[in-house]
C-alpha positions in Angstrom: -12.9 4.0 -58.7 -14.1 5.5 -62.0 -17.6 6.8 -62.4 -18.2 4.0 -65.0 -17.0 1.2 -62.7 -19.2 2.5 -59.9 -22.2 2.6 -62.1 -21.6 -1.0 -63.3 -21.2 -2.2 -59.8 -24.4 -0.4 -58.7 -26.4 -1.9 -61.5 -25.0 -5.4 -60.7 -25.9 -5.1 -57.0 -29.4 -3.9 -57.8 -30.1 -6.5 -60.5 -28.5 -9.6 -59.1 -31.2 -10.3 -56.5 -34.0 -10.0 -59.1 -33.2 -13.2 -61.0 -32.8 -15.4 -57.9 -36.0 -14.0 -56.5 -37.8 -14.6 -59.8 -36.5 -18.2 -59.9 -37.3 -18.8 -56.3 -40.9 -17.6 -56.8 -41.3 -19.7 -60.0 -40.1 -22.8 -58.1 -42.5 -22.1 -55.2 -45.4 -21.8 -57.7 -44.4 -25.0 -59.4 -44.2 -26.9 -56.1 -47.5 -25.5 -55.0 -49.3 -26.8 -58.2 -49.6 -23.4 -60.0 -48.0 -25.0 -63.1 -49.2 -22.5 -65.7 -48.0 -19.4 -63.8 -44.7 -21.1 -63.0 -44.3 -22.0 -66.6 -44.6 -18.4 -67.7 -42.0 -17.4 -65.2 -39.4 -19.9 -66.3 -40.1 -19.2 -70.0 -39.4 -15.5 -69.2 -36.1 -16.5 -67.5 -35.1 -18.7 -70.4 -35.9 -16.0 -72.9 -33.8 -13.5 -71.0 -31.0 -16.0 -70.9 -31.0 -18.8 -73.5 -28.1 -20.5 -71.7 -30.1 -20.9 -68.5 -30.3 -24.7 -68.7 -32.0 -25.1 -65.3 -34.9 -22.8 -66.4 -35.3 -25.0 -69.5 -35.3 -28.2 -67.3 -38.1 -26.7 -65.3 -40.0 -25.8 -68.5 -39.8 -29.4 -69.6 -40.7 -30.7 -66.1 -43.7 -28.5 -65.9 -45.0 -29.6 -69.4 -44.8 -33.2 -68.1 -46.7 -32.3 -64.9 -49.3 -30.6 -67.1 -49.9 -33.8 -69.1 -47.8 -32.7 -72.2 -45.1 -35.4 -72.5 -44.4 -34.6 -76.1 -43.7 -30.9 -75.3 -41.5 -32.1 -72.4 -39.6 -34.5 -74.6 -38.9 -31.8 -77.2 -37.4 -29.4 -74.6 -35.3 -32.2 -73.0 -33.9 -33.1 -76.4 -33.0 -29.5 -77.1 -31.0 -29.4 -73.8 -29.3 -32.7 -74.6 -28.3 -31.4 -77.9 -25.9 -29.0 -76.2 -25.3 -30.9 -73.0 -25.4 -34.6 -73.9 -24.6 -35.7 -70.4 -27.1 -33.7 -68.5 -28.5 -36.4 -66.2 -31.8 -34.5 -65.2 -32.6 -34.0 -68.9 -31.9 -37.7 -69.6 -34.2 -38.8 -66.8 -36.8 -36.3 -67.8 -36.7 -37.5 -71.4 -36.9 -41.1 -70.3 -40.0 -40.4 -68.2 -41.6 -38.5 -71.0 -41.1 -41.4 -73.4 -42.6 -43.8 -70.9 -45.6 -41.6 -70.7 -45.8 -41.7 -74.6 -45.4 -45.4 -74.7 -42.1 -45.2 -76.5 -40.3 -47.6 -74.3 -37.3 -48.3 -76.4 -36.4 -44.7 -76.6 -37.1 -44.3 -72.9 -34.6 -47.1 -72.2 -31.9 -45.6 -74.4 -32.2 -42.3 -72.4 -32.4 -43.9 -69.0 -29.6 -46.4 -69.6 -27.3 -43.3 -70.5 -28.5 -41.7 -67.2 -27.8 -44.8 -65.2 -24.2 -45.1 -66.7 -23.5 -41.5 -65.6 -25.2 -41.7 -62.2 -26.1 -45.2 -61.1 -26.5 -44.1 -57.5 -29.0 -41.2 -58.0 -32.4 -42.2 -56.7 -34.2 -40.2 -59.5 -32.5 -42.4 -62.1 -33.4 -45.6 -60.3 -37.0 -44.5 -59.9 -37.3 -43.6 -63.6 -35.9 -47.1 -64.4 -38.5 -48.6 -62.2 -41.2 -46.8 -64.1 -39.9 -47.9 -67.4 -39.6 -51.6 -66.4 -43.1 -51.5 -64.8 -44.5 -50.1 -68.1 -42.8 -52.9 -69.9 -44.4 -55.4 -67.4 -41.1 -56.4 -65.9 -42.5 -56.0 -62.5 -39.9 -57.9 -60.5 -37.1 -55.8 -62.1 -39.2 -52.6 -61.6 -39.6 -53.3 -57.9 -35.9 -54.0 -57.5 -35.1 -50.5 -58.9 -37.7 -48.8 -56.6 -36.2 -50.6 -53.5 -32.7 -49.5 -54.5 -33.8 -45.9 -54.8 -35.5 -46.1 -51.3 -32.4 -47.7 -49.8 -30.4 -44.7 -51.0 -32.9 -42.1 -50.0 -35.5 -43.4 -47.5 -37.4 -40.1 -47.8 -37.9 -40.5 -51.5 -41.7 -40.2 -51.7 -42.0 -40.9 -55.4 -40.1 -44.2 -55.2 -41.9 -45.4 -52.1 -45.4 -44.5 -53.5 -44.5 -46.4 -56.7 -43.1 -49.4 -54.8 -46.2 -49.6 -52.6 -48.6 -49.4 -55.6 -46.7 -52.0 -57.5 -46.6 -54.3 -54.5 -50.3 -53.8 -53.9 -51.1 -54.5 -57.6 -49.1 -57.8 -57.5 -50.5 -58.9 -54.1 -53.1 -61.5 -53.4 -56.4 -59.9 -52.4 -59.7 -60.6 -50.8 -62.8 -58.6 -51.9 -65.9 -58.4 -49.8 -69.1 -56.7 -50.9 -72.6 -56.2 -49.5 -75.6 -54.9 -51.5 -79.0 -53.8 -50.2 -82.0 -53.3 -52.5 -85.4 -51.8 -51.7 -88.0 -51.8 -54.4 -91.2 -50.7 -52.8 -93.3 -51.5 -49.7 -95.0 -54.5 -51.4 -91.7 -56.4 -52.1 -89.2 -57.9 -49.7 -85.8 -56.1 -49.6 -82.9 -57.9 -51.1 -79.6 -58.6 -49.3 -76.6 -59.8 -51.3 -73.1 -60.8 -50.0 -70.2 -61.4 -52.3 -66.6 -62.7 -51.6 -63.8 -63.0 -54.1 -60.3 -64.4 -53.4 -57.9 -63.4 -56.1 -54.4 -64.9 -56.1 -51.3 -64.0 -58.1 -49.7 -66.9 -59.9 -47.1 -64.7 -61.7 -46.8 -61.3 -63.3 -49.1 -62.5 -66.2 -51.6 -64.8 -64.6 -54.0 -64.6 -61.7 -56.7 -67.0 -60.6 -59.8 -66.2 -58.6 -62.7 -67.9 -56.7 -66.0 -66.1 -56.2 -69.1 -66.9 -54.0 -72.4 -65.0 -53.8 -75.4 -65.4 -51.5 -78.7 -63.6 -51.8 -81.7 -63.4 -49.6 -84.7 -61.9 -51.5 -88.4 -62.4 -52.3 -88.5 -65.2 -49.7 -85.6 -67.2 -51.2 -82.2 -67.8 -49.9 -79.8 -68.7 -52.8 -76.0 -69.2 -53.2 -73.7 -69.7 -56.1 -69.9 -70.1 -56.5 -67.2 -70.5 -59.1 -63.9 -69.0 -60.3 -61.8 -68.2 -63.3 -58.5 -66.7 -64.5 -57.1 -63.3 -65.4 -54.3 -63.1 -68.0 -52.2 -60.1 -68.9 -51.6 -61.2 -72.5 -49.3 -58.2 -73.1 -48.7 -54.9 -71.2 -51.6 -53.5 -73.3 -54.0 -56.5 -73.4 -55.9 -58.2 -70.6 -58.4 -61.1 -70.4 -60.7 -62.3 -67.7 -62.9 -65.4 -67.9 -64.9 -67.5 -65.5 -68.0 -69.2 -64.5 -70.4 -69.4 -61.5 -72.8 -72.2 -60.6 -75.8 -72.3 -58.3 -78.0 -75.0 -56.9 -81.8 -74.7 -56.6 -81.7 -71.0 -57.4 -84.9 -69.1 -58.2 -83.6 -65.6 -59.1 -79.8 -66.0 -59.4 -78.6 -67.9 -62.4 -78.2 -71.7 -62.2 -75.0 -71.2 -64.3 -73.2 -68.2 -65.7 -70.1 -67.9 -67.8 -68.3 -64.7 -68.9 -65.4 -63.5 -70.9 -64.0 -59.9 -70.7 -61.2 -58.4 -72.7 -59.5 -55.1 -72.8 -56.8 -53.6 -75.0 -55.2 -50.1 -74.6 -53.5 -47.9 -77.0 -52.4 -44.4 -75.8 -55.1 -42.8 -73.9 -57.8 -45.1 -75.3 -58.9 -48.5 -74.0 -61.2 -50.8 -76.0 -63.3 -53.4 -74.2 -65.6 -56.3 -75.1 -67.6 -58.5 -72.9 -69.8 -61.6 -73.4 -72.1 -63.4 -70.8 -74.3 -66.4 -70.9 -76.7 -67.0 -68.0 -79.0 -69.9 -67.5 -81.9 -69.3 -65.1 -84.6 -71.7 -64.1 -87.0 -71.0 -67.0 -85.0 -68.6 -69.0 -81.6 -68.2 -70.8 -79.8 -64.9 -71.5 -77.0 -64.0 -73.9 -75.5 -60.5 -73.4 -72.5 -58.9 -74.9 -71.0 -56.0 -76.6 -68.1 -53.5 -77.0 -67.0 -50.5 -75.0 -64.5 -47.6 -75.1 -62.8 -45.6 -72.3 -60.7 -42.5 -72.7 -58.2 -41.3 -70.1 -57.7 -37.6 -69.6 -54.9 -35.6 -67.8 -55.4 -35.7 -64.0 -56.5 -39.3 -63.8 -60.0 -38.7 -65.2 -61.5 -41.5 -67.3 -64.7 -41.4 -69.4 -66.3 -44.6 -70.7 -69.2 -45.7 -73.0 -70.4 -49.3 -73.3 -73.1 -51.0 -75.4 -74.6 -54.5 -74.8 -77.1 -56.4 -76.8 -79.2 -58.9 -74.8 -81.3 -61.8 -76.0 -83.6 -63.6 -73.4 -85.5 -66.8 -74.2 -88.0 -68.4 -71.8 -89.3 -71.9 -71.6 -92.3 -70.9 -73.7 -89.9 -70.0 -76.5 -90.8 -66.3 -76.2 -87.8 -64.2 -77.1 -87.1 -60.6 -76.1 -84.1 -58.4 -76.9 -82.7 -55.5 -74.8 -80.3 -52.8 -75.7 -78.1 -51.6 -72.9 -76.1 -48.3 -72.9 -73.8 -47.3 -70.0 -72.1 -44.0 -69.9 -69.6 -43.3 -67.0 -66.9 -40.9 -65.7 -64.6 -41.2 -62.7 -61.6 -39.4 -61.4 -59.5 -38.7 -58.3 -60.6 -36.4 -55.6 -57.4 -35.8 -53.6 -54.6 -38.4 -53.4 -56.7 -41.4 -52.0 -60.3 -40.9 -53.0 -61.9 -41.6 -56.4 -65.5 -40.7 -57.3 -67.5 -41.9 -60.2 -71.0 -41.9 -61.7 -72.6 -44.2 -64.4 -75.9 -43.8 -66.1 -77.3 -47.1 -67.5 -80.3 -47.5 -69.9 -81.0 -51.3 -69.9 -79.6 -54.0 -67.7 -77.2 -52.9 -65.0 -74.9 -54.7 -62.5 -73.9 -57.5 -64.9 -71.9 -59.0 -61.9 -75.3 -59.5 -60.2 -77.8 -60.6 -62.7 -81.2 -61.7 -61.5 -84.2 -63.2 -63.3 -86.5 -60.3 -62.4 -84.6 -57.7 -64.5 -83.3 -59.4 -67.6 -86.2 -58.7 -69.9 -86.9 -55.0 -69.5 -84.9 -51.8 -69.9 -84.6 -49.6 -66.8 -82.8 -46.3 -66.2 -80.3 -46.4 -63.4 -78.0 -43.7 -62.0 -75.1 -45.0 -59.9 -72.8 -43.0 -57.7 -69.6 -44.7 -56.5 -66.6 -43.9 -54.3 -63.4 -45.8 -53.4 -60.9 -44.7 -50.7 -57.4 -46.2 -50.4 -56.9 -46.1 -46.7 -53.4 -47.6 -47.3 -52.0 -49.0 -50.6 -53.2 -52.4 -49.4 -56.7 -51.6 -48.1 -59.5 -50.0 -50.0 -63.0 -49.1 -48.8 -65.8 -48.8 -51.4 -69.4 -47.4 -51.2 -72.1 -46.7 -53.7 -75.7 -45.7 -54.2 -78.0 -46.3 -57.2 -81.5 -45.2 -58.1 -83.3 -47.1 -60.7 -86.6 -46.4 -62.5 -88.3 -49.5 -63.8 -91.3 -49.9 -66.1 -94.6 -49.6 -64.2 -93.4 -46.7 -62.1 -91.4 -49.0 -59.9 -88.5 -47.2 -58.1 -85.5 -49.1 -56.8 -82.9 -47.9 -54.3 -79.7 -49.7 -53.8 -76.8 -49.2 -51.4 -73.4 -50.9 -51.6 -70.4 -51.3 -49.3 -67.1 -53.0 -50.1 -63.7 -53.8 -48.7 -60.5 -54.9 -50.4 -57.6 -56.3 -48.5 -54.3 -57.0 -50.3 -51.6 -59.3 -48.8 
């Protein structure tokens, strides 16, 4: 063996483990959630070898995980420009377009992937996400179940199928509220039950009942309404509740809520009309919620209220509510809302429709399973006249 050949062999033996070790370390960091560090490693691999397609796939995948679908789409398209039948790139491009709301382009990419690899679970799971985003939930569920049948250990497909089945299921919601004002007033106890039934993918109907024991009065009211998914971006909920011989709960209350989403933004509007014994209340206004990477959402809402009593005295209130919520682990969500004005519009009472209070609410929800959710909350309210109010809330949602 010549001296030159021996030198080349020695360099090869020394250098060859380095790239696999670097790649393995980058994959380990990516799978452990160290996305930024893994991205730098894969970018270094791709810079050293522009033909390293798998490193570029990982770069795109990490951009997607870091909430940058546009960056991911650009990298996937650059891969497909040289390898048009790269299935992982087609799947990744389709997923990125779904995140961006560009469903037609997502369908083009994923249909190409399915034509090449119809039995690959990743392809079927991506098709499920696409059809779910398009509000074709029956077809989406069929894709998820096919993916699970091929790979029972596919956690992504199983989680997506469970979440979709839970969102389509009928549900029963139970809630208990406790309110303490001060030592001079009786504590309030409120129980609420709602049964919400799915008619089809676009329409749901609900019945709601509420009972309150407070200030020496036992009161009940009941009613129902409809929820309508007008499009995959727009949603409408309307209903009415009616009471008999109520003193603090409304004798009748009607409400309409609407929401429309575009990208990360969601616009909302709500209108309520409540008739009490001796007073009427109109309340309504717009809101805006912004979704951030990681599942965090911030919201702001404004309501204008107008209350009229029997003596024709009219008062107006301005309500502002600022909130934020986000995940804390896989199953727990935490949130906080500060409200100046009238809070808890789902539980309006006569004693708090004509003044502006300050309320800080803390809320938590825990998905014990995809079909069962436990909720809890605490609120502190400061009312005019140095009155301080403490509230506690517990809830349970069962889907079937």
